[in-house]
C-alpha positions in Angstrom: 121.5 56.6 103.3 120.1 53.6 105.2 122.5 50.8 106.2 121.2 47.2 106.3 121.2 47.0 110.1 119.1 50.2 110.3 116.3 48.8 108.2 114.7 46.7 110.9 111.6 48.1 112.8 112.2 47.3 116.4 109.5 45.7 118.6 109.5 43.6 121.7 108.6 40.4 119.8 111.2 41.1 117.1 114.0 41.5 119.7 113.0 38.2 121.3 112.9 36.4 118.0 116.2 38.0 117.0 117.8 36.6 120.1 116.4 33.1 119.3 117.9 33.3 115.8 121.3 34.3 117.2 121.2 31.3 119.5 120.3 28.9 116.7 123.1 30.2 114.4 124.9 33.6 114.5 126.7 33.1 111.2 124.2 32.5 108.4 121.3 35.0 108.9 119.7 37.6 111.1 116.2 39.2 111.2 115.9 42.0 108.6 112.5 43.2 109.7 109.1 42.1 110.9 106.0 43.3 109.1 102.8 44.1 110.8 100.2 41.4 111.6 98.9 39.7 108.4 96.4 36.9 107.8 99.3 34.5 108.0 100.6 36.0 111.3 103.7 38.0 111.8 105.9 37.8 108.6 109.6 37.8 109.3 112.2 38.7 106.7 115.8 37.5 107.0 119.1 38.8 105.5 122.5 37.2 104.8 125.0 38.3 107.4 127.9 37.7 104.9 127.0 41.0 103.3 126.7 43.2 106.4 129.1 46.1 106.3 130.1 45.8 102.7 130.2 48.8 100.5 127.3 48.7 98.0 127.9 50.4 94.7 124.1 50.3 94.1 123.6 52.6 97.1 125.5 55.4 95.4 124.9 54.7 91.7 121.2 54.0 91.9 120.2 56.5 94.6 119.6 54.3 97.5 117.9 51.3 96.0 119.0 49.2 98.9 115.6 50.2 100.2 112.6 48.0 99.5 112.1 48.0 95.7 109.6 46.2 93.4 111.9 44.8 90.6 110.9 43.4 87.3 114.1 41.3 87.6 116.3 40.5 90.5 119.8 39.1 90.7 120.5 36.5 93.4 123.5 34.6 94.6 123.7 31.0 95.9 126.2 29.5 98.3 129.2 28.9 96.1 129.0 32.4 94.5 126.7 31.2 91.7 124.7 34.1 90.4 121.5 34.1 88.4 118.8 36.6 87.2 115.2 35.8 88.1 111.9 37.3 87.2 109.5 38.7 89.7 105.9 37.9 88.5 104.5 38.3 92.0 105.7 41.9 92.2 107.5 41.3 95.5 109.3 44.3 97.1 112.9 43.4 97.9 115.7 44.6 100.1 119.2 43.9 99.1 120.8 40.8 100.8 117.6 39.3 102.1 116.9 35.6 101.6 114.3 34.5 99.1 112.9 31.2 97.8 113.5 30.7 94.0 112.6 28.1 91.4 115.3 25.8 90.2 115.5 22.9 87.7 113.8 20.3 89.9 112.3 22.1 92.8 113.0 25.1 95.1 116.1 26.6 96.6 117.2 29.5 98.8 119.2 32.4 97.6 120.4 35.9 98.6 119.2 39.0 96.7 122.2 41.0 95.6 120.8 43.4 92.9 117.4 45.0 92.6 115.7 47.8 90.7 117.7 49.6 87.9 120.9 47.9 89.0 119.5 44.4 88.4 117.9 45.5 85.1 121.2 46.9 83.8 123.1 43.7 84.8 120.5 41.6 82.9 120.8 43.7 79.8 124.6 44.1 79.8 126.2 41.2 81.7 123.5 38.5 81.0 122.8 39.8 77.5 119.0 39.7 78.2 119.0 35.9 78.5 115.6 34.3 78.6 114.3 34.1 82.2 112.8 30.7 82.9 112.4 30.8 86.7 110.9 33.1 89.2 111.3 34.3 92.8 108.5 32.5 94.6 108.4 34.2 98.0 110.5 35.4 101.0 112.1 32.9 103.2 110.1 31.8 106.3 111.1 30.6 109.7 110.7 27.0 108.5 112.9 27.7 105.5 115.7 29.1 107.7 115.5 26.1 110.0 116.0 23.7 107.0 118.7 26.0 105.6 120.6 25.9 108.8 120.3 22.1 109.0 121.6 21.7 105.4 124.5 24.0 106.0 125.5 22.1 109.2 125.5 18.8 107.2 127.6 20.1 104.3 131.0 19.8 105.9 130.2 16.2 106.8 129.3 15.6 103.1 132.7 16.9 102.1 134.5 14.6 104.5 132.5 11.6 103.4 133.1 12.4 99.7 136.8 12.7 100.3 137.0 9.3 101.9 135.0 7.7 99.1 137.2 9.4 96.4 140.3 7.9 98.1 138.5 4.5 98.0 138.0 4.8 94.3 141.5 6.2 93.7 140.3 9.4 92.2 142.8 12.2 91.7 140.4 15.0 92.7 140.2 17.7 95.4 136.7 18.0 97.0 136.2 21.7 97.8 132.6 22.2 98.9 129.1 20.7 99.0 125.7 22.4 98.7 122.3 21.0 99.6 119.3 22.3 97.6 116.8 23.7 100.2 114.2 21.0 99.5 117.0 18.4 99.5 116.0 17.2 96.0 119.7 17.7 94.9 123.1 17.5 96.5 125.9 19.3 94.5 129.5 18.5 95.3 132.2 20.7 93.9 135.7 19.4 93.1 138.8 20.4 91.2 141.0 18.1 89.1 143.8 18.5 86.5 141.9 16.5 84.0 138.5 14.9 83.3 137.4 12.4 85.9 135.2 9.3 85.7 133.3 9.6 88.9 130.3 7.3 88.1 131.1 4.8 90.9 131.5 7.6 93.4 128.1 9.1 92.5 126.5 5.6 93.0 128.0 5.4 96.5 126.9 8.9 97.4 123.3 8.2 96.1 123.0 5.2 98.3 124.1 7.3 101.4 122.0 10.4 100.8 119.0 9.1 98.8 118.8 12.1 96.5 120.0 13.3 93.1 123.8 13.7 93.2 125.6 16.2 91.0 129.4 16.4 91.0 130.6 19.6 89.4 134.2 20.1 88.3 135.2 23.7 88.9 137.8 25.8 87.0 140.5 27.8 88.7 138.5 30.9 88.0 135.5 29.5 89.8 137.7 28.5 92.7 139.0 32.0 93.0 135.4 33.3 93.0 134.5 31.0 95.8 137.5 31.7 98.0 137.7 35.5 97.3 140.6 37.8 98.1 142.0 41.2 97.3 143.0 42.3 93.9 146.1 44.4 92.9 143.8 47.4 92.8 143.2 47.1 96.6 139.6 46.0 96.3 137.9 42.6 96.7 138.1 40.4 93.6 135.5 41.3 91.0 134.6 37.7 90.4 133.6 37.2 94.1 131.7 40.5 94.4 129.8 42.2 91.6 131.0 40.6 88.3 128.7 38.3 86.4 129.9 34.7 86.3 129.0 34.5 82.6 132.0 36.7 81.8 134.5 34.9 79.5 137.9 36.6 79.0 140.1 35.6 76.1 143.5 36.6 74.9 141.9 38.7 72.2 140.6 41.1 74.9 144.2 41.6 76.1 145.6 41.9 72.6 143.2 44.6 71.6 144.1 46.8 74.6 147.8 46.0 74.6 147.7 45.8 78.4 150.8 44.0 79.5 154.2 42.6 78.5 154.3 39.5 80.6 152.1 36.7 81.9 152.1 37.8 85.5 150.5 41.2 84.7 147.9 39.7 82.5 146.7 37.0 85.0 144.8 37.2 88.2 144.9 35.1 91.4 143.2 32.3 89.5 146.1 32.1 87.0 143.8 33.1 84.2 143.2 36.4 82.5 141.9 39.2 84.8 138.2 39.8 84.7 138.8 43.6 84.5 140.3 43.2 81.1 136.7 43.2 79.8 135.7 46.6 81.2 137.1 48.8 78.4 137.2 46.3 75.6 134.1 47.5 73.9 135.4 51.1 74.0 138.7 50.1 72.3 136.9 48.1 69.6 134.7 51.0 68.8 137.5 53.5 68.7 139.9 51.3 66.7 137.4 51.3 63.8 138.6 54.9 63.1 142.3 53.8 62.8 144.3 51.4 60.6 144.9 47.9 62.1 147.8 47.5 64.6 151.2 46.7 63.0 150.1 48.2 59.7 153.0 49.2 57.4 153.2 53.0 57.0 155.2 54.6 54.1 156.7 57.9 55.1 159.2 60.4 53.5 162.0 59.3 55.8 161.4 55.5 55.6 159.0 52.8 56.4 157.5 52.0 59.8 154.8 50.0 61.5 152.0 51.2 63.8 153.3 50.3 67.3 150.6 51.9 69.5 147.3 53.6 69.0 146.5 56.2 71.7 142.7 56.5 71.5 142.5 59.0 74.3 144.9 61.6 72.7 144.1 60.6 69.1 147.7 59.9 68.2 149.5 57.0 66.5 153.0 55.8 67.5 155.0 54.4 64.6 158.2 52.3 65.0 160.6 53.1 62.2 162.3 50.1 60.6 165.6 51.8 59.6 166.7 53.2 63.0 164.2 51.8 65.6 163.0 55.3 66.6 159.4 56.1 67.5 157.4 58.7 65.5 154.2 60.1 66.9 151.6 61.3 64.4 148.2 62.9 65.0 145.2 61.0 63.7 144.6 63.6 61.0 148.0 62.8 59.4 147.3 59.1 59.5 144.0 59.7 57.8 145.8 61.6 55.1 148.3 58.8 54.6 145.5 56.3 54.4 143.8 58.4 51.7 147.0 58.4 49.7 147.3 54.6 49.9 150.5 54.7 52.0 149.2 52.5 54.8 149.1 48.7 54.3 147.5 46.4 56.9 149.5 43.3 57.9 148.3 39.8 57.2 147.2 37.6 60.1 150.3 35.5 60.3 152.6 38.5 60.3 150.5 40.2 63.0 150.7 37.1 65.3 154.5 36.8 64.9 155.1 40.5 65.7 152.8 40.4 68.8 154.5 37.2 70.2 158.0 38.6 69.6 157.2 41.9 71.1 155.6 40.4 74.2 158.2 37.6 74.4 155.3 35.1 74.6 155.2 31.6 73.1 152.2 29.4 72.4 152.6 27.6 75.7 152.8 30.9 77.7 149.6 32.1 76.0 147.6 28.9 76.4 147.9 28.8 80.2 146.0 32.1 80.4 142.9 30.8 78.7 140.0 29.7 80.8 139.7 26.0 81.8 137.2 24.1 79.6 135.8 20.8 80.9 
């Protein structure tokens, strides 16, 4: 299986150019490969060094599609871990992690390819719900693009410092976290976090006077901040949100309730202080299986008393019933539950009753639950 640093085709010119790139900037990019002579001269391809050495699920699951692949759709990632699916009308053949030029709202920008072939198609169908693709990948990044890209990246820390000074001048209670120039410099996006909505119109006016371009201040949630910074999850792997997960994922308390995953806030929440992304992974399976069982907390009439459904074990096809008279647990196979349902001895709880039982069982109040929901601005 080829690794990214083994893809390049060595030549004397390529080695010389590679050394020049390293001198300019050893952190942002390196040469991926150089094609043979074309009518436009030697075409150089660049890859993002941030991804070198990372384990790529696509290499295993999709049989080595880190090789050059012509994709109907392609997933790319921008600087602040923003991900988007693009179409490929020009039938370009991509490597994973190489830089490409893509269309955006008001011009062109540079992005890194992170999913190609069947992997990108599956993500588009499942994660992005086959959203309509408005924009295309235009071409591969050129030497000139990389020079502009490097210049923009070098300026961004200065933009952050300038914005922080101006925010203090306007007495704004915000934390400036990052800045991102669009490749063609038609837009400058500044990211910040704040505990509430902020009126930053005067700040935008000052920034527009300095940088002479369209200014966009984007308030980020704690989940987006965790995605940008990254880290290791309790599973021992890098955070899903900062690696492969789609940023359109929206996790709610209903996902946790259905799976009965935890009994305290700390186990339900990730580093961002919100519900863990991985709660979504088996949610659809639980929903489909639960259609074959009575609702949770349903009242069950048995010969030895009345109980409530306390747990549904979809993997072993068993139902745990908590008896009201002595607090003991009774485990019944699904066949027996189906028989009781047919006899009319199983009564589902009303919504209010279900909420009360859930909160008492998990010892969670409304305030505890609300802090786990995603930020909404």
